[in-house]
C-alpha atoms as an extended CHARMM CRD file, in Angstrom:
* protein
*
       284  EXT
         1         1  MET       CA            -32.3800000000       -6.8030000000       25.2730000000  PROA      1               0.0000000000
         2         2  GLN       CA            -28.9840000000       -5.1640000000       24.9470000000  PROA      2               0.0000000000
         3         3  SER       CA            -27.3180000000       -8.5720000000       24.6300000000  PROA      3               0.0000000000
         4         4  SER       CA            -29.8120000000       -9.6020000000       21.9310000000  PROA      4               0.0000000000
         5         5  ASN       CA            -29.1700000000       -6.4080000000       19.9680000000  PROA      5               0.0000000000
         6         6  GLY       CA            -25.4370000000       -7.0300000000       20.2200000000  PROA      6               0.0000000000
         7         7  LYS       CA            -25.8350000000      -10.5220000000       18.7930000000  PROA      7               0.0000000000
         8         8  ILE       CA            -27.9510000000       -9.1900000000       15.9130000000  PROA      8               0.0000000000
         9         9  ALA       CA            -25.3500000000       -6.5350000000       15.1480000000  PROA      9               0.0000000000
        10        10  LEU       CA            -22.6150000000       -9.1750000000       15.1770000000  PROA      10              0.0000000000
        11        11  LEU       CA            -24.5710000000      -11.4100000000       12.8030000000  PROA      11              0.0000000000
        12        12  LEU       CA            -25.1880000000       -8.4880000000       10.4350000000  PROA      12              0.0000000000
        13        13  PHE       CA            -21.4830000000       -7.6540000000       10.4550000000  PROA      13              0.0000000000
        14        14  PHE       CA            -20.5860000000      -11.2960000000        9.8080000000  PROA      14              0.0000000000
        15        15  PHE       CA            -23.0000000000      -11.4660000000        6.8820000000  PROA      15              0.0000000000
        16        16  SER       CA            -21.7180000000       -8.2470000000        5.3260000000  PROA      16              0.0000000000
        17        17  PHE       CA            -18.0930000000       -9.3420000000        5.7590000000  PROA      17              0.0000000000
        18        18  PHE       CA            -18.3890000000      -12.8230000000        4.3120000000  PROA      18              0.0000000000
        19        19  SER       CA            -21.2020000000      -12.3580000000        1.7840000000  PROA      19              0.0000000000
        20        20  VAL       CA            -20.5770000000      -13.8930000000       -1.6220000000  PROA      20              0.0000000000
        21        21  THR       CA            -21.4100000000      -10.7330000000       -3.5560000000  PROA      21              0.0000000000
        22        22  PHE       CA            -20.7330000000       -7.1990000000       -2.4410000000  PROA      22              0.0000000000
        23        23  SER       CA            -22.0500000000       -3.7700000000       -3.1480000000  PROA      23              0.0000000000
        24        24  PHE       CA            -19.6920000000       -0.8430000000       -2.7730000000  PROA      24              0.0000000000
        25        25  SER       CA            -19.1280000000       -0.2990000000        0.9190000000  PROA      25              0.0000000000
        26        26  GLN       CA            -16.5350000000        0.5370000000        3.5060000000  PROA      26              0.0000000000
        27        27  GLU       CA            -15.7370000000       -1.6290000000        6.5180000000  PROA      27              0.0000000000
        28        28  LYS       CA            -13.0820000000       -1.7220000000        9.2110000000  PROA      28              0.0000000000
        29        29  VAL       CA            -11.3890000000       -5.0040000000       10.0710000000  PROA      29              0.0000000000
        30        30  VAL       CA             -8.8120000000       -5.3750000000       12.8410000000  PROA      30              0.0000000000
        31        31  TYR       CA             -5.6710000000       -7.0160000000       11.4760000000  PROA      31              0.0000000000
        32        32  LYS       CA             -3.4080000000       -6.7370000000       14.5090000000  PROA      32              0.0000000000
        33        33  THR       CA             -3.6760000000       -6.1960000000       18.2560000000  PROA      33              0.0000000000
        34        34  ILE       CA             -0.7690000000       -4.9090000000       20.3510000000  PROA      34              0.0000000000
        35        35  ASP       CA             -1.7000000000       -4.8730000000       24.0480000000  PROA      35              0.0000000000
        36        36  THR       CA             -4.7740000000       -2.5910000000       24.0010000000  PROA      36              0.0000000000
        37        37  LEU       CA             -4.0140000000       -1.0880000000       20.5710000000  PROA      37              0.0000000000
        38        38  GLU       CA             -6.0190000000       -2.3550000000       17.6040000000  PROA      38              0.0000000000
        39        39  LEU       CA             -4.7720000000       -1.6710000000       14.0760000000  PROA      39              0.0000000000
        40        40  SER       CA             -7.4000000000       -1.7880000000       11.3500000000  PROA      40              0.0000000000
        41        41  LEU       CA             -7.8530000000       -2.0430000000        7.6060000000  PROA      41              0.0000000000
        42        42  GLU       CA            -10.5670000000        0.0140000000        5.9570000000  PROA      42              0.0000000000
        43        43  VAL       CA            -11.9570000000       -2.1490000000        3.1620000000  PROA      43              0.0000000000
        44        44  TYR       CA            -13.4500000000       -0.9700000000       -0.1390000000  PROA      44              0.0000000000
        45        45  ARG       CA            -15.0240000000       -3.7410000000       -2.1820000000  PROA      45              0.0000000000
        46        46  PRO       CA            -16.0720000000       -3.8690000000       -5.8320000000  PROA      46              0.0000000000
        47        47  ASP       CA            -19.6000000000       -4.5560000000       -6.9840000000  PROA      47              0.0000000000
        48        48  GLY       CA            -20.3740000000       -7.9540000000       -8.4700000000  PROA      48              0.0000000000
        49        49  LYS       CA            -18.6060000000      -11.2730000000       -8.3080000000  PROA      49              0.0000000000
        50        50  PRO       CA            -14.9110000000      -11.9840000000       -8.8710000000  PROA      50              0.0000000000
        51        51  ASP       CA            -13.5820000000      -14.3880000000      -11.4510000000  PROA      51              0.0000000000
        52        52  GLU       CA            -12.5570000000      -17.8880000000      -10.3790000000  PROA      52              0.0000000000
        53        53  ASN       CA             -9.2500000000      -16.6360000000       -8.9230000000  PROA      53              0.0000000000
        54        54  GLY       CA            -10.7210000000      -13.7010000000       -7.0090000000  PROA      54              0.0000000000
        55        55  PHE       CA            -10.3980000000       -9.9410000000       -7.2850000000  PROA      55              0.0000000000
        56        56  PRO       CA             -6.9740000000       -8.2900000000       -7.2610000000  PROA      56              0.0000000000
        57        57  ALA       CA             -6.1760000000       -6.5480000000       -3.9640000000  PROA      57              0.0000000000
        58        58  MET       CA             -4.4860000000       -3.2120000000       -3.2830000000  PROA      58              0.0000000000
        59        59  VAL       CA             -3.2760000000       -1.9600000000        0.1000000000  PROA      59              0.0000000000
        60        60  PHE       CA             -2.4020000000        1.7110000000        0.6790000000  PROA      60              0.0000000000
        61        61  PHE       CA             -0.0010000000        3.0670000000        3.3100000000  PROA      61              0.0000000000
        62        62  PHE       CA             -0.3160000000        6.7600000000        4.1670000000  PROA      62              0.0000000000
        63        63  GLY       CA              2.6400000000        9.1470000000        4.3120000000  PROA      63              0.0000000000
        64        64  GLY       CA              3.8490000000       11.2420000000        7.2110000000  PROA      64              0.0000000000
        65        65  GLY       CA              7.4820000000       10.3970000000        7.8630000000  PROA      65              0.0000000000
        66        66  TRP       CA              6.5290000000        7.4180000000       10.0970000000  PROA      66              0.0000000000
        67        67  THR       CA              5.5410000000       10.2140000000       12.5160000000  PROA      67              0.0000000000
        68        68  GLY       CA              1.9370000000       11.0980000000       11.6310000000  PROA      68              0.0000000000
        69        69  GLY       CA             -0.6050000000       10.8870000000        8.8290000000  PROA      69              0.0000000000
        70        70  ASN       CA             -3.8190000000        8.9130000000        8.4740000000  PROA      70              0.0000000000
        71        71  THR       CA             -5.6830000000        6.5920000000        6.1480000000  PROA      71              0.0000000000
        72        72  ALA       CA             -7.8250000000        9.3850000000        4.6450000000  PROA      72              0.0000000000
        73        73  GLN       CA             -4.9130000000       10.3070000000        2.3530000000  PROA      73              0.0000000000
        74        74  PHE       CA             -5.5800000000        7.4770000000       -0.0960000000  PROA      74              0.0000000000
        75        75  GLU       CA             -9.3290000000        7.1890000000        0.3360000000  PROA      75              0.0000000000
        76        76  PRO       CA            -10.0250000000        8.7150000000       -3.1310000000  PROA      76              0.0000000000
        77        77  GLN       CA             -7.6350000000        6.2780000000       -4.8240000000  PROA      77              0.0000000000
        78        78  ALA       CA             -9.1370000000        3.3510000000       -2.9090000000  PROA      78              0.0000000000
        79        79  LYS       CA            -12.6610000000        4.3100000000       -3.9500000000  PROA      79              0.0000000000
        80        80  TYR       CA            -11.5900000000        4.6370000000       -7.5790000000  PROA      80              0.0000000000
        81        81  PHE       CA             -9.7980000000        1.2950000000       -7.7990000000  PROA      81              0.0000000000
        82        82  SER       CA            -12.5700000000       -0.5230000000       -5.9470000000  PROA      82              0.0000000000
        83        83  GLU       CA            -14.9630000000        0.7020000000       -8.6430000000  PROA      83              0.0000000000
        84        84  ARG       CA            -12.4820000000       -0.6220000000      -11.2070000000  PROA      84              0.0000000000
        85        85  GLY       CA            -12.6610000000       -4.1080000000       -9.6840000000  PROA      85              0.0000000000
        86        86  ILE       CA             -9.9640000000       -4.2250000000       -6.9910000000  PROA      86              0.0000000000
        87        87  VAL       CA            -10.5450000000       -4.9040000000       -3.2940000000  PROA      87              0.0000000000
        88        88  CYS       CA             -8.7680000000       -1.9570000000       -1.6540000000  PROA      88              0.0000000000
        89        89  PHE       CA             -7.4360000000       -1.6210000000        1.8710000000  PROA      89              0.0000000000
        90        90  LEU       CA             -6.3680000000        1.4980000000        3.7770000000  PROA      90              0.0000000000
        91        91  ALA       CA             -3.9350000000        0.3330000000        6.4450000000  PROA      91              0.0000000000
        92        92  GLU       CA             -3.3970000000        1.8440000000        9.8690000000  PROA      92              0.0000000000
        93        93  TYR       CA              0.0820000000        1.4400000000       11.3300000000  PROA      93              0.0000000000
        94        94  GLN       CA              1.9800000000        2.7230000000       14.3330000000  PROA      94              0.0000000000
        95        95  VAL       CA              3.6220000000        6.1550000000       14.1060000000  PROA      95              0.0000000000
        96        96  SER       CA              5.7620000000        8.0240000000       16.6120000000  PROA      96              0.0000000000
        97        97  SER       CA              3.3540000000       10.8870000000       17.3480000000  PROA      97              0.0000000000
        98        98  ARG       CA              0.5690000000        8.5460000000       18.4320000000  PROA      98              0.0000000000
        99        99  ASN       CA              2.3860000000        5.4200000000       19.5340000000  PROA      99              0.0000000000
       100       100  GLN       CA              5.9340000000        6.5390000000       20.4670000000  PROA      100             0.0000000000
       101       101  THR       CA              7.3280000000        4.0480000000       17.9730000000  PROA      101             0.0000000000
       102       102  THR       CA             10.1770000000        3.9820000000       15.4650000000  PROA      102             0.0000000000
       103       103  PRO       CA             10.0690000000        3.3930000000       11.6890000000  PROA      103             0.0000000000
       104       104  PHE       CA             10.9580000000       -0.2310000000       12.4140000000  PROA      104             0.0000000000
       105       105  GLU       CA              7.6040000000       -0.8770000000       14.1040000000  PROA      105             0.0000000000
       106       106  SER       CA              5.8620000000        0.8400000000       11.1960000000  PROA      106             0.0000000000
       107       107  LEU       CA              7.4320000000       -1.6710000000        8.8100000000  PROA      107             0.0000000000
       108       108  MET       CA              6.5050000000       -4.5970000000       11.0540000000  PROA      108             0.0000000000
       109       109  ASP       CA              2.8930000000       -3.4300000000       10.9420000000  PROA      109             0.0000000000
       110       110  ALA       CA              2.9310000000       -3.0610000000        7.1580000000  PROA      110             0.0000000000
       111       111  LYS       CA              4.1910000000       -6.6270000000        6.8040000000  PROA      111             0.0000000000
       112       112  SER       CA              1.5520000000       -7.8450000000        9.2540000000  PROA      112             0.0000000000
       113       113  ALA       CA             -1.1380000000       -6.1450000000        7.1680000000  PROA      113             0.0000000000
       114       114  LEU       CA              0.0150000000       -7.8920000000        3.9740000000  PROA      114             0.0000000000
       115       115  ARG       CA              0.1230000000      -11.2540000000        5.7270000000  PROA      115             0.0000000000
       116       116  PHE       CA             -3.3630000000      -10.7370000000        7.1540000000  PROA      116             0.0000000000
       117       117  ILE       CA             -4.7730000000       -9.8540000000        3.7380000000  PROA      117             0.0000000000
       118       118  ARG       CA             -3.1480000000      -12.8410000000        2.0620000000  PROA      118             0.0000000000
       119       119  SER       CA             -4.1380000000      -15.2650000000        4.8240000000  PROA      119             0.0000000000
       120       120  HSD       CA             -7.7700000000      -14.0910000000        4.5280000000  PROA      120             0.0000000000
       121       121  ALA       CA             -7.8370000000      -14.1840000000        0.7340000000  PROA      121             0.0000000000
       122       122  MET       CA            -10.8680000000      -16.4590000000        0.6420000000  PROA      122             0.0000000000
       123       123  GLU       CA            -12.9400000000      -14.2590000000        2.9480000000  PROA      123             0.0000000000
       124       124  PHE       CA            -11.9800000000      -11.1010000000        1.0480000000  PROA      124             0.0000000000
       125       125  GLN       CA            -12.4990000000      -12.9260000000       -2.2810000000  PROA      125             0.0000000000
       126       126  ILE       CA             -9.0870000000      -11.8720000000       -3.5370000000  PROA      126             0.0000000000
       127       127  ASP       CA             -6.4030000000      -13.5290000000       -5.6130000000  PROA      127             0.0000000000
       128       128  PRO       CA             -3.3530000000      -13.9650000000       -3.3220000000  PROA      128             0.0000000000
       129       129  GLU       CA             -1.1630000000      -13.8210000000       -6.4330000000  PROA      129             0.0000000000
       130       130  LYS       CA             -2.4080000000      -10.3270000000       -7.3100000000  PROA      130             0.0000000000
       131       131  ILE       CA             -1.7180000000       -8.1260000000       -4.2980000000  PROA      131             0.0000000000
       132       132  ILE       CA             -0.5550000000       -4.5820000000       -4.9980000000  PROA      132             0.0000000000
       133       133  ALA       CA              1.1680000000       -2.5030000000       -2.3220000000  PROA      133             0.0000000000
       134       134  SER       CA              0.9470000000        1.2650000000       -2.6490000000  PROA      134             0.0000000000
       135       135  GLY       CA              1.7490000000        4.3420000000       -0.6180000000  PROA      135             0.0000000000
       136       136  GLY       CA              3.1490000000        7.8360000000       -0.5620000000  PROA      136             0.0000000000
       137       137  SER       CA              6.3810000000        9.1630000000        0.9320000000  PROA      137             0.0000000000
       138       138  ALA       CA              7.0840000000        7.1080000000        4.0960000000  PROA      138             0.0000000000
       139       139  GLY       CA              4.0400000000        5.0080000000        3.1590000000  PROA      139             0.0000000000
       140       140  GLY       CA              5.7190000000        4.4110000000       -0.1900000000  PROA      140             0.0000000000
       141       141  HSD       CA              8.7570000000        3.2130000000        1.7310000000  PROA      141             0.0000000000
       142       142  LEU       CA              6.5870000000        0.7420000000        3.6280000000  PROA      142             0.0000000000
       143       143  ALA       CA              5.0010000000       -0.5550000000        0.4370000000  PROA      143             0.0000000000
       144       144  ALA       CA              8.3950000000       -1.0530000000       -1.2220000000  PROA      144             0.0000000000
       145       145  ALA       CA              9.9200000000       -2.5030000000        1.9310000000  PROA      145             0.0000000000
       146       146  THR       CA              7.2640000000       -5.2080000000        2.2410000000  PROA      146             0.0000000000
       147       147  ALA       CA              8.5280000000       -6.4350000000       -1.1210000000  PROA      147             0.0000000000
       148       148  LEU       CA             12.2760000000       -5.9640000000       -0.6620000000  PROA      148             0.0000000000
       149       149  ILE       CA             13.2310000000       -6.1060000000        3.0220000000  PROA      149             0.0000000000
       150       150  ASP       CA             13.6050000000       -9.5380000000        4.6180000000  PROA      150             0.0000000000
       151       151  GLY       CA             13.9330000000       -8.4310000000        8.2330000000  PROA      151             0.0000000000
       152       152  TYR       CA             11.6980000000       -6.4560000000       10.6090000000  PROA      152             0.0000000000
       153       153  ASN       CA              8.9880000000       -9.0790000000       10.9750000000  PROA      153             0.0000000000
       154       154  ASP       CA              6.6600000000       -8.9760000000       13.9570000000  PROA      154             0.0000000000
       155       155  PRO       CA              7.5280000000      -11.9980000000       16.1230000000  PROA      155             0.0000000000
       156       156  THR       CA              3.8160000000      -12.7770000000       16.4710000000  PROA      156             0.0000000000
       157       157  ASP       CA              3.3460000000      -13.0850000000       12.6860000000  PROA      157             0.0000000000
       158       158  ASP       CA              3.0800000000      -16.4160000000       10.9120000000  PROA      158             0.0000000000
       159       159  LEU       CA              6.2070000000      -16.1520000000        8.7940000000  PROA      159             0.0000000000
       160       160  SER       CA              5.0890000000      -19.0340000000        6.5870000000  PROA      160             0.0000000000
       161       161  ILE       CA              2.6930000000      -16.5190000000        4.9900000000  PROA      161             0.0000000000
       162       162  SER       CA              4.4410000000      -14.2350000000        2.5360000000  PROA      162             0.0000000000
       163       163  CYS       CA              4.1800000000      -10.4840000000        3.0430000000  PROA      163             0.0000000000
       164       164  LYS       CA              5.5380000000       -9.7480000000       -0.4270000000  PROA      164             0.0000000000
       165       165  PRO       CA              3.2020000000       -7.9410000000       -2.8350000000  PROA      165             0.0000000000
       166       166  THR       CA              3.1820000000       -8.8670000000       -6.5020000000  PROA      166             0.0000000000
       167       167  ALA       CA              3.2330000000       -5.2690000000       -7.7880000000  PROA      167             0.0000000000
       168       168  LEU       CA              4.0440000000       -1.7950000000       -6.4300000000  PROA      168             0.0000000000
       169       169  VAL       CA              2.4340000000        1.5890000000       -7.1200000000  PROA      169             0.0000000000
       170       170  LEU       CA              4.5710000000        4.2370000000       -5.3900000000  PROA      170             0.0000000000
       171       171  PHE       CA              3.9660000000        7.9780000000       -4.9510000000  PROA      171             0.0000000000
       172       172  ASN       CA              7.1660000000        9.9700000000       -4.2240000000  PROA      172             0.0000000000
       173       173  PRO       CA              8.3550000000        7.0540000000       -2.0670000000  PROA      173             0.0000000000
       174       174  VAL       CA             11.1690000000        7.1990000000        0.4580000000  PROA      174             0.0000000000
       175       175  ILE       CA             13.4780000000        4.5810000000       -1.0370000000  PROA      175             0.0000000000
       176       176  ASP       CA             16.9210000000        5.6750000000        0.2310000000  PROA      176             0.0000000000
       177       177  ASN       CA             17.4930000000        5.6590000000        4.0010000000  PROA      177             0.0000000000
       178       178  GLY       CA             21.2700000000        5.7450000000        3.7900000000  PROA      178             0.0000000000
       179       179  PRO       CA             23.5660000000        8.6770000000        4.5930000000  PROA      179             0.0000000000
       180       180  GLY       CA             22.1760000000       11.5990000000        2.6480000000  PROA      180             0.0000000000
       181       181  GLY       CA             18.8480000000        9.8580000000        2.1850000000  PROA      181             0.0000000000
       182       182  TYR       CA             15.5880000000       10.4830000000        4.0180000000  PROA      182             0.0000000000
       183       183  GLY       CA             15.3140000000        9.3940000000        7.6400000000  PROA      183             0.0000000000
       184       184  PHE       CA             18.9660000000        8.4450000000        8.1920000000  PROA      184             0.0000000000
       185       185  GLU       CA             18.9840000000       10.3420000000       11.4960000000  PROA      185             0.0000000000
       186       186  ARG       CA             16.3100000000        7.9100000000       12.7390000000  PROA      186             0.0000000000
       187       187  ILE       CA             17.3900000000        4.7560000000       10.9010000000  PROA      187             0.0000000000
       188       188  GLY       CA             21.1130000000        5.1450000000       11.5190000000  PROA      188             0.0000000000
       189       189  GLU       CA             23.4280000000        2.2480000000       10.7930000000  PROA      189             0.0000000000
       190       190  ALA       CA             20.4710000000       -0.0860000000       10.3330000000  PROA      190             0.0000000000
       191       191  TYR       CA             19.9000000000        1.4050000000        6.8610000000  PROA      191             0.0000000000
       192       192  PRO       CA             21.5690000000       -1.4400000000        4.8710000000  PROA      192             0.0000000000
       193       193  ASP       CA             18.7970000000       -3.7760000000        6.0640000000  PROA      193             0.0000000000
       194       194  PHE       CA             15.9660000000       -1.2090000000        5.9720000000  PROA      194             0.0000000000
       195       195  SER       CA             16.4590000000        0.9300000000        2.8780000000  PROA      195             0.0000000000
       196       196  PRO       CA             14.6640000000       -0.3460000000       -0.2650000000  PROA      196             0.0000000000
       197       197  LEU       CA             17.3440000000        1.0760000000       -2.5620000000  PROA      197             0.0000000000
       198       198  HSD       CA             19.9750000000       -1.0380000000       -0.8220000000  PROA      198             0.0000000000
       199       199  ASN       CA             17.9560000000       -4.2570000000       -1.0330000000  PROA      199             0.0000000000
       200       200  ILE       CA             16.8340000000       -4.5650000000       -4.6420000000  PROA      200             0.0000000000
       201       201  ARG       CA             17.2920000000       -8.1620000000       -5.7250000000  PROA      201             0.0000000000
       202       202  GLN       CA             16.2870000000      -10.3780000000       -8.6130000000  PROA      202             0.0000000000
       203       203  GLY       CA             12.5560000000      -11.0310000000       -8.3860000000  PROA      203             0.0000000000
       204       204  ALA       CA             11.5980000000       -7.5400000000       -7.2190000000  PROA      204             0.0000000000
       205       205  PRO       CA              7.9750000000       -6.9590000000       -8.2850000000  PROA      205             0.0000000000
       206       206  PRO       CA              6.9960000000       -4.7360000000      -11.2170000000  PROA      206             0.0000000000
       207       207  THR       CA              6.8360000000       -1.1460000000      -10.0330000000  PROA      207             0.0000000000
       208       208  VAL       CA              5.5110000000        2.2250000000      -11.1400000000  PROA      208             0.0000000000
       209       209  ILE       CA              6.7560000000        5.4160000000       -9.4430000000  PROA      209             0.0000000000
       210       210  PHE       CA              5.4300000000        8.9910000000       -9.5510000000  PROA      210             0.0000000000
       211       211  LEU       CA              7.6930000000       11.8960000000       -8.5610000000  PROA      211             0.0000000000
       212       212  GLY       CA              7.6820000000       15.6830000000       -8.8900000000  PROA      212             0.0000000000
       213       213  THR       CA             10.8980000000       17.2510000000      -10.1480000000  PROA      213             0.0000000000
       214       214  GLU       CA             10.8240000000       19.8510000000       -7.3400000000  PROA      214             0.0000000000
       215       215  ASP       CA             10.4320000000       17.3150000000       -4.5440000000  PROA      215             0.0000000000
       216       216  ASN       CA             12.5200000000       18.6510000000       -1.6470000000  PROA      216             0.0000000000
       217       217  LEU       CA             12.8050000000       15.2360000000        0.0330000000  PROA      217             0.0000000000
       218       218  ILE       CA             13.2990000000       12.7580000000       -2.8220000000  PROA      218             0.0000000000
       219       219  PRO       CA             15.9630000000       13.7070000000       -5.4070000000  PROA      219             0.0000000000
       220       220  VAL       CA             15.1570000000       12.8470000000       -9.0140000000  PROA      220             0.0000000000
       221       221  GLU       CA             18.6720000000       11.4120000000       -9.3730000000  PROA      221             0.0000000000
       222       222  THR       CA             18.0120000000        8.9640000000       -6.5390000000  PROA      222             0.0000000000
       223       223  MET       CA             14.8150000000        7.7420000000       -8.1480000000  PROA      223             0.0000000000
       224       224  LYS       CA             16.4700000000        7.3610000000      -11.5390000000  PROA      224             0.0000000000
       225       225  TYR       CA             19.2040000000        5.2890000000       -9.9190000000  PROA      225             0.0000000000
       226       226  TYR       CA             16.5570000000        3.1230000000       -8.2350000000  PROA      226             0.0000000000
       227       227  GLN       CA             15.0000000000        2.5450000000      -11.6650000000  PROA      227             0.0000000000
       228       228  THR       CA             18.4020000000        1.6470000000      -13.1030000000  PROA      228             0.0000000000
       229       229  VAL       CA             19.1230000000       -0.9210000000      -10.3910000000  PROA      229             0.0000000000
       230       230  MET       CA             15.6470000000       -2.4420000000      -10.7890000000  PROA      230             0.0000000000
       231       231  GLU       CA             16.1980000000       -2.8550000000      -14.5070000000  PROA      231             0.0000000000
       232       232  LYS       CA             19.6580000000       -4.3490000000      -13.9490000000  PROA      232             0.0000000000
       233       233  VAL       CA             18.1610000000       -7.1590000000      -11.8680000000  PROA      233             0.0000000000
       234       234  GLY       CA             15.5480000000       -7.7650000000      -14.5490000000  PROA      234             0.0000000000
       235       235  SER       CA             12.5650000000       -6.0990000000      -12.8870000000  PROA      235             0.0000000000
       236       236  ARG       CA             10.2000000000       -3.6820000000      -14.5680000000  PROA      236             0.0000000000
       237       237  CYS       CA             10.2660000000       -0.1670000000      -13.1220000000  PROA      237             0.0000000000
       238       238  GLU       CA              8.4110000000        2.7260000000      -14.7400000000  PROA      238             0.0000000000
       239       239  LEU       CA              9.1910000000        6.2350000000      -13.5150000000  PROA      239             0.0000000000
       240       240  PHE       CA              6.9720000000        9.2170000000      -14.3030000000  PROA      240             0.0000000000
       241       241  LEU       CA              8.3500000000       12.6740000000      -13.5290000000  PROA      241             0.0000000000
       242       242  TYR       CA              6.1040000000       15.7260000000      -13.2030000000  PROA      242             0.0000000000
       243       243  GLU       CA              7.8490000000       18.9890000000      -13.9970000000  PROA      243             0.0000000000
       244       244  GLY       CA              7.8870000000       21.5770000000      -11.2360000000  PROA      244             0.0000000000
       245       245  GLN       CA              5.8120000000       19.5320000000       -8.8100000000  PROA      245             0.0000000000
       246       246  PRO       CA              6.6600000000       19.3210000000       -5.0890000000  PROA      246             0.0000000000
       247       247  HSD       CA              6.4200000000       16.5310000000       -2.5510000000  PROA      247             0.0000000000
       248       248  GLY       CA              2.8240000000       15.3090000000       -2.1690000000  PROA      248             0.0000000000
       249       249  PHE       CA              1.7310000000       16.6960000000       -5.5520000000  PROA      249             0.0000000000
       250       250  PHE       CA             -0.4090000000       13.5970000000       -6.2410000000  PROA      250             0.0000000000
       251       251  ASN       CA             -2.8640000000       14.1140000000       -3.3680000000  PROA      251             0.0000000000
       252       252  TYR       CA             -6.5440000000       14.6710000000       -4.1000000000  PROA      252             0.0000000000
       253       253  ARG       CA             -6.4090000000       18.3900000000       -3.2860000000  PROA      253             0.0000000000
       254       254  ASN       CA             -4.1950000000       18.7960000000       -6.3760000000  PROA      254             0.0000000000
       255       255  PHE       CA             -6.8460000000       17.2620000000       -8.5910000000  PROA      255             0.0000000000
       256       256  GLU       CA             -5.0030000000       17.7110000000      -11.9090000000  PROA      256             0.0000000000
       257       257  PHE       CA             -2.0750000000       15.5800000000      -10.7640000000  PROA      257             0.0000000000
       258       258  TYR       CA             -4.2310000000       13.2500000000       -8.6990000000  PROA      258             0.0000000000
       259       259  GLU       CA             -6.0300000000       12.4280000000      -11.9540000000  PROA      259             0.0000000000
       260       260  LYS       CA             -2.8540000000       12.1640000000      -14.0260000000  PROA      260             0.0000000000
       261       261  THR       CA             -1.1370000000        9.7740000000      -11.6220000000  PROA      261             0.0000000000
       262       262  LEU       CA             -4.3060000000        7.7320000000      -11.1830000000  PROA      262             0.0000000000
       263       263  ARG       CA             -4.6440000000        7.2890000000      -14.9580000000  PROA      263             0.0000000000
       264       264  LYS       CA             -1.0220000000        6.1500000000      -15.2340000000  PROA      264             0.0000000000
       265       265  ALA       CA             -1.4360000000        3.7470000000      -12.3170000000  PROA      265             0.0000000000
       266       266  ASP       CA             -4.5510000000        2.3360000000      -13.9870000000  PROA      266             0.0000000000
       267       267  GLU       CA             -2.6700000000        1.8290000000      -17.2640000000  PROA      267             0.0000000000
       268       268  PHE       CA              0.1870000000        0.1330000000      -15.4150000000  PROA      268             0.0000000000
       269       269  LEU       CA             -2.1970000000       -2.2990000000      -13.7130000000  PROA      269             0.0000000000
       270       270  GLN       CA             -3.9220000000       -2.9630000000      -17.0320000000  PROA      270             0.0000000000
       271       271  SER       CA             -0.5490000000       -3.8920000000      -18.5160000000  PROA      271             0.0000000000
       272       272  LEU       CA             -0.0570000000       -6.4700000000      -15.7410000000  PROA      272             0.0000000000
       273       273  GLY       CA             -3.4710000000       -7.9830000000      -16.3860000000  PROA      273             0.0000000000
       274       274  TYR       CA             -4.8640000000       -6.7880000000      -13.0430000000  PROA      274             0.0000000000
       275       275  LEU       CA             -7.4670000000       -4.5430000000      -14.6910000000  PROA      275             0.0000000000
       276       276  ASP       CA             -9.3710000000       -4.7250000000      -17.9520000000  PROA      276             0.0000000000
       277       277  SER       CA             -9.2690000000       -1.8980000000      -20.4660000000  PROA      277             0.0000000000
       278       278  LYS       CA            -12.9280000000       -2.1090000000      -21.4600000000  PROA      278             0.0000000000
       279       279  SER       CA            -14.4090000000        0.4010000000      -19.0530000000  PROA      279             0.0000000000
       280       280  GLU       CA            -12.8980000000        3.7870000000      -18.2680000000  PROA      280             0.0000000000
       281       281  LEU       CA            -14.3310000000        5.4460000000      -15.2020000000  PROA      281             0.0000000000
       282       282  ILE       CA            -14.8120000000        9.1580000000      -14.7030000000  PROA      282             0.0000000000
       283       283  ILE       CA            -12.3090000000       10.2640000000      -12.0830000000  PROA      283             0.0000000000
       284       284  ARG       CA            -13.9180000000       12.5100000000       -9.4780000000  PROA      284             0.0000000000
């Protein structure tokens, strides 16, 4: 009987995962296995059917200095954008407090997550040409690095599948790992190949960045320089500064700025053609 129940549960999971139309729900899908460790994506799906190319996709990486943090950080944003018509993913990745890893493994995991999402575009009903990477602080670094950093690929990944997102939505991201930047004591002399600021090239995806002017980790001057370099290589980079706000000001507990940054992110994605402007949702 137990075996029969297990088979029924598996069939129900299979049906819910690959069904042609979806109601709003949350699922967990393993995207990577390292020995006995399983790393998962929490999936938030829109109602209804996608257009002929599929829904846009958006993957969120939590902050925590590559040391801690969890996927709950961006759950409100994922719920909102799934209701707006984007398949959203909250990505687990290895961090030092739980896995005794370095920031380099964190980036390998982030790239693996993007490759998994793109390689399963048909099952997720997403458009592989409309994949947004997002994150806050060190998670913002990971999102940007999937787009800009060529190295730090997991040797078990299929490198023929691109890990590069087509747009970035970044919340006080760590973008400078050089001397004087965040994390240099852990990154060391590897920073030229790991720091997003040092690897901006022609073709960098359109980006929107949110930063508080009183952020004690990310200087405003650094972010303005990042914007300048992006524009010099011909890439769009919008920077929104929030007067007097500290690091992490955008989180749900600070509802005023959670709402403000979410509205601006929505407008940015509308401008790229990833969202329509016909229906404005109540942010809650």
